[in-house]
N, C-alpha and C positions, 0 to 999 in steps of 0.2 A: 130452723128445725134441725135436730141432731139425731142421727141414727147410729146404731152400733152394729158392726159387721164382723163376723169371725172368719178369718181366712184359713187356708190349708195348714198354716203353721200354728193355728189356734190362738194367734195373737188378736187382740181386740183393739180397734181404734175408732175414733169418731171422725166424721167428715163434715165439712162446711156445706151447708145448703144455702146458695146465694139467693135469698128470698126476693130481693128487689129485681135482680136479673131475671129470675124465673117468672115473676109477675109481668115484667115488661115483655118477655119473649112469648108468653102465653095469653096475654090480655085478650086477643081476638080469636083465640082457639076455643073449640068446643071441649066438652068434658073428656071425650075419648082421646083427642090430640094432647090435652094436658096430661092425662094419665100416661099416655105413651111416652111423652117427654120425661116424666118423672121416673118411670121404670127403666128408661134408657140410662138415666143418671145413676140410679141405684146399681144397675148391672155393670156400668162402667167402673164404678168403685170396686165391686165384687171381683171383677176380672182384671184388676190392677191397671185400668186405663183403656183397654182396647176391647171392642166387641166385633165379632165377625158375623157373616150371614147366618151361620148356624145358630148363634145365640139369638139373633133377631127372630129367626123362625120359631125358636122356643118361646120367646116372649109373645109372639103372635098366638101360639097355641095356648099358653097359660092364661093370657089375659083376654082372649077372645076379641082382639083388636086386629084389624086388617093389616096386611103387609104394606099396603099403599100408605096407610096412616103413619106407620113407623118409618117408612122410607122418606116421606115428606119431612118429618122431623129431623131425620139424619141429614138429609140434603141441605136443610136450612141452618141447623145449629151445630153440626159436627163436622170434623175434618176427616179425611180418609188417607190411610197409609196402605200401600199395595201389599206390604208384608204382614201387617198386624191387624188391619181393619179400621173401624171407625173410632174416633176419639174426640174428646172435648178438651180444648186447651186449658181451661181453668181446673178441670179435674186432674189433668196430667201435672199441672203445676202443684196442686195440693198434694197429690200422691208422692211427687218427687220430694217435696219438703219434708214428708214423713218417712221417706225411705221405702215406700211401697211401690213405686213406679217400676213396671216391668220394662226394662230397657230393650230397645230394638235388637241389640246384639245378643240378647238372651234367647231369642227364638230363631232357630234354624241355623245359627252360626254363619260361617262364610258361604256366600253364594257361589256355587261351582259354575264352571264354564258350561256344563250341560244344562243347568237350570236357566242360565242366562239365554242360552240358545232356545230353550223351550219357550221362555217368555217372549223372546223376539218373534218366534214363529206364531205364537198366539196373537201377538199384536198385528203381525202382517196379515194373518188370516182374518182378523177382525176388520181390517181396512178393506179387504176384498169383499167381505160380507156387507160392510157399511155402504160401499160404493154401488151396490146393486139393490139394497133393500129399499122399497118404495116409500116407506114412512119412517124416515130416519131422524127423529127428533131426540133431543137429550143424549148426545153422543157419549158424554162422560159416564152416565149411568149405564147405558148399553154396554160400554166397554168393560165396566166393572163386572157386570153380569157375565159377559163373555169370558173374561179372564178367570172367573171363579168356576167355570164349567170344567168337569172332569171327563167329558166325552171327547175322545180323540178324533172322532169323525164329525164334529159339530159343523165344520165349514161345508163339507160335501153334502151332509144332510140338509143344511140350511139352503144351499144353492138349489138343491133338488126341489124342496118345498116351494121356494120362491118362484122358480121357473114354472112349476106346475100350476100354482095359484094364479099367476099372471096369464099363462096361456089358456087356462081353463075358463077364465073370466070370473073366478071367485074373487080375485082382487083386480081393482081398476086403478091404474096409476094416477088417473085424473080425479079420483075420489078417495083420497088417502084417509079420510075420517073413518072409513069402514075397515081400514087395515090397522092391526095392532101396532103400537109403537115398537121399535126395535128391541127396547129393553124388556117389554112385555113378551114379545116373541121368544126371546132367549130365556127369560125367567120361567116361563110356563113350558119350556122345552117343546115349543111348537115345531121345532125342526124334526121331531120324532113323529109328526103326523104321517099317516100311511099314504104313500103316493106311488102310483104305478107309472113307470117310465121305461121306454125301450132303449134309451140312450143314457150313457154315463157322462156325457159331455154337458154337465149341468150349467156351466157358466155361459155357454154359447147362446147368444140371443137374449140375454137378460136385460141388456140396455136398449 
């Protein structure tokens, strides 16, 4: 199948749709998952190789397909770059051969010492969160969600909610199936849940 896409420079190019690979990858998927995979492929070409969380959210809204479905396709068939987002190796190769590939160096330029320090702090904060969260499955996905957060108080808020939910009995460490996965907690911004606490020493007694 061939599709024509017009980019910002009004140039038109056709792309390869790897039919055999697509059929093999989606053979056991239902219609929604197949269409989610297809729209991710289209959007990857339109965005010159990379798609971020914002683009995925737009696809969820436009196609009325759940975020979880898109995330499952991304986790299985796409790679992830911390600077640029999700990408598919064959799409990158194809765009590169046509000169349409958006190189990593073209976005953001040189990473400053301040940015490196900010990233290091986020990573350290995530480890603190991860060590106390009672249902910490799929660490890589949870970390991506954490690193994409723009809330400077995410750690303090998270520790506060975790402590409250454990001490109040809303969460039980021995029944984690009733506790949302860490990635879900972060993605749904559950750290913003209203909690009343007399102490700011949220980390005390979490373990």
